[in-house]
C-alpha positions, 0 to 999 in steps of 0.5 A: 824765233820758233814758229813765228813764220807760217809753214806755208812760207816754206813753199814760197822759199822753195820756189824762190830758191828754185829760181836761183840758177837764173840769178846766180851771182846777182844780188837777189840770189845772194840776198835770198840765200842770206835770208834763208840762212837767217831763218835757219839760224833762228828756228829750232824745229827740225821739220821746219829746217828740213823743208827749207834745206830741201828747197835750198838743195833743189834750187842749188842742184848741180851747182858747185863753188857757190859763195858761202852765204852770210851766217852759214859758217855758224849754222853749219856747226848747229845743223851738224848736231841736229837730231834729224838725220836728213837735216844733217845730211842735206846741210852737209851737202849744201856746205860742200856746195858752199866750199866748206872744207869741214864738210868735205873732210866729213863726207870723205870720212863717212864714205871711208867708214865701212861700219857706217850705215850704207844709206849714209855712205851712199849719200856721202858718195852722191854729194862728193860726186856732185861736187866733183871732189878731186880726190874721189877717183881713187876712192871710187876705184876701191869701192868697186870691191864694195857690193853695196856701193859698187853701182854708184861708184861705177857711175861716178867714175865717168866724171873723172878723166883718170887713165887708170879707170878703164883697167880697174873697171875691166878687172872688176867686170867679171864679178858684176851683176847685170845692172852693174855691167850696164853701168860699167859699159856706159862709163867705159863708153863715155870717153874716148880714152876709156872706150879704146881699152874697152874695145881692146878687151872685146877684140881679145875676147875677155869681154863678149861682144854681145855685151855691147848693147845697141845703146852702148854701141851708139854711145861709142859711135857718138865719140866721133873717133875714126879708130873707135868707129872702125873697131866697133864695126869690126867687133859689132857690125854695121847698122843698115841706114836706108829705108829700103833696108829697114823694110827688108829687115822688117820683112825678114823678122816677120817671117822669122816670128811667124814661122812654124817651129817645134819650140814654143816661145818662152815668155819668161825668157822673153821677160828676162831679155826685156829686162836686159835690153829695154826695161831701163827705159820703158815701163811694162806692167808697172815695172821699168824706167821712165826715159821712154814711153810706158808701153803697157797700153800700146798696140803691142798685139800687132807684130808690125807695130812692134817690129817697126818700133824696134827695127826703125825707131827713128822713123817717127820721134816725138820731141820729148824723146829726141836725144842730144849729145853733150860734150863736157870740158873734160872730154866726156860725151853724154847722150840723153834727153835734156829735160831742163836747162838754164844759164847755170845748169843742165839736166839730162836723162840717160839710159842709166841716170839723171845728171845735173851739170853745171853750165861751166862743165858743158863745152858743146851740145848737139841735138840729134835726129835720133830717138833715145831708143837705139837701132840694132836692138836685135843684132846680138839676139839669136832667132829663139831669143828674138821670138821669145822677146817679141812673144813677151811684148805681145803677151797680154799679161805679166809673167815671171822672169826666167832666172838666169845667171845675169839676173839672180841678184834681183831675186832679193836685194836685202833691203825691201821687197822690190819684185816680190808680190804679197800683202804688205800688211803681212810681209816686210823686210827687217834688218835684211830678213824677210818677215811674215807676221800675222795675228791669225789668218782665215786663209793661206797667204803667200809672198811670191818671188820675182824669178821662175827657176828650173834646176836650182839650189836654194839655201836660206836660214829660217826661224819660226818664232816660238815654233808657233804656227805654220809656214813653208817654202814653195818652189817650182810653183805657179801663182794664181791671179787670186794670190794663191800658189800651186806646187811643191812646198817644203814645210815649216812647222811643228810636226811638219818640218822637212815634209814635202807637200804639193799645194792644190795638187797631190797633197803630201808627197813625203810624209817623213818629218825632219823634226829631229834636225830642227832647233825649235824657235831658233834659226835653221838652215834649210836647203832645197835642191831641184834638178830634173825630176829629183827633189831633195831638201836638207835641214841643218845639213841633214837629209829630209826629202830625197824624191824622184818625181817624174810627174812634178813641175820642172820650172816655177816660182819660189814663194813663202807661205803664212798658213791659215790658223793662229798667230805666226811669225816666220823669218828668212835670212841669208837667202841664196839661189844657185842655178844648176846645169 
C-alpha cells in the first residue's frame, strides 16, 4: 500500500492516538497502536509516515514502558533507514517508549558523539530524559561542560535523585549565563537534598543571595523542610503576609517611584531587569514566555496597577494562573500550573519548562491559593533598580536592552536572528554566520542588534564577498522607527575599509583608509573599542581609527549595514562582545 489511505485519515489517527492515555492497557488502545503500526509497515511515503508518527508521539507523550505493539520490531529497523531525519528521530523516540534496547543504545551513542549535529544530540537527550534512562545522570553531569547542551542538561538533572548532582552544578555555576543560572537554581530548588548544598553555598558567600529570585525562594519554601525554611529566612528574608503590610509596602514604593531624583530612570536597564525576573513568564512587546498573561495591553501606565500586581500578586488570581505543588515518588517537588491531566499523564507548566509526567511518578498534588507570580519580586532590588524596572513597565514603546555581563550571551546565539530586527529577505544565518545579501538596494538597510552598549570591545570576522558593494558596523547608534540607524559606523568596502562615519550625523569622522590591511574578498578580523570618549578600530590587528570624540554618543546599539547600490553579500562570524570598565 503506497497511497491507498486518504491523507485526511492521518488526522483521525492522531486524534484517536491522543485519546490513548485514557485507554492505556485496554484492548482498544492496543488495537489502535497495532493498526497504526500495520499502516506504517505498508506505506513507504516518508511524509505520510511522519504524520502518523507525530500522532503516535503526541498520544504517548509522557508515557514510559508501553508494551511494544505487534509489528514494531520489524518496523523499527525499516524506519531507522528513512531518508527523512524527522521520521528517524520520532521513530527512535517511540522505540524507547516501547522499551527497545536498540533505541536506547542508539540514543546514548548519539548523545555521546560530540561530532554529531547539535539538533540530533538535543533530540536524543530529550528522549532519554523523557524515558528517565537510569544511566543518564552521569552523562548529564559531563554535559555541564558542553555549551550547546548545558541548559538542557541542567533541566534534566532535576529528574535524578543523585547525591553528586548539587556539587556538579555548583562547580559549573560561575561559568553559566543568566538563563542557565535560572535553570540551575530551579533544579537545585527541586529537591531537599539539592537545596541544602545550595543554601550552604549562599551562606558561605560562594553564591550570591541576590541570585535567589522570588520564584526560587518560593520553590525552596515549597519543600516544606524546617531547616530549609530557617536558612531561607536567614539568607533571604521574610515575606510580609498581612493585608495591612501590603498596603504599607505599596505606599512606600509609591513614594520611592514618585520622589524627585537627579538620576533619571534607565529604561534599557529596566528592560534587562524585566528579562531577568519577569520575561520567562510574561510577554511584553512580543518578547517573553506565556506562563502568565501578556502584559503588553495591560493598564501599565498607572503606577498603582503595577505596584499592586508586583507586591500583592495573590490578591486576585484567575484560575488559569493558580499554581499547584506536585510531589513525585522520588522526592522531587514541582511548582507550576497544571494544564492537562488524565489517568496516565499530567502536564505542568513551570517558570522554565513544560513537563509531562507519568501518573506513576506523581505521589501527591496540592492546589495552591497562590498565583504563579511570586511575592517578594523587588526584595533584592536597589532603589535605582526598582525605579528602572517600573519606568520600563510604564513606558509605551519597546527600548533596547542594556548589555550586562549577565545577558551578553543573548547578543547572538549563533543559530538564528532571535532578538535582532531587519528585513528577513536580506538577512539570515548560515552555518553560524550572519549573512546580508542583496541584488541591489535603493536605500540603506540594517540588521539591528538586541543590546544597548556603553563601553565595550566588539571583535568579529567579516567577509565582503568579491570585495563588492559596501557595508558597515554601526555602534553606539540609535535605531529609528522607520528602520534607519543613526550613529557611528566602522566602514566596510573598497576605498572605505577602516574609515569612521557618523550616519545621519557629522558624516566622515576619520578619513584615512585601512585598505592596506585588508585581504580583499576574504575573512578579515575587525575590532572596535569604545571607552569613554575614545573610539578605536583595528583590521587584522592593525590600527585604523584612534579618535577622541567628546561629542559622540556614549551608549547605543550595534547594527550591520547593507549599503544602497549594486549587489552585495557580506558575512560576519566569530562575533564576540566584551564590556569594558
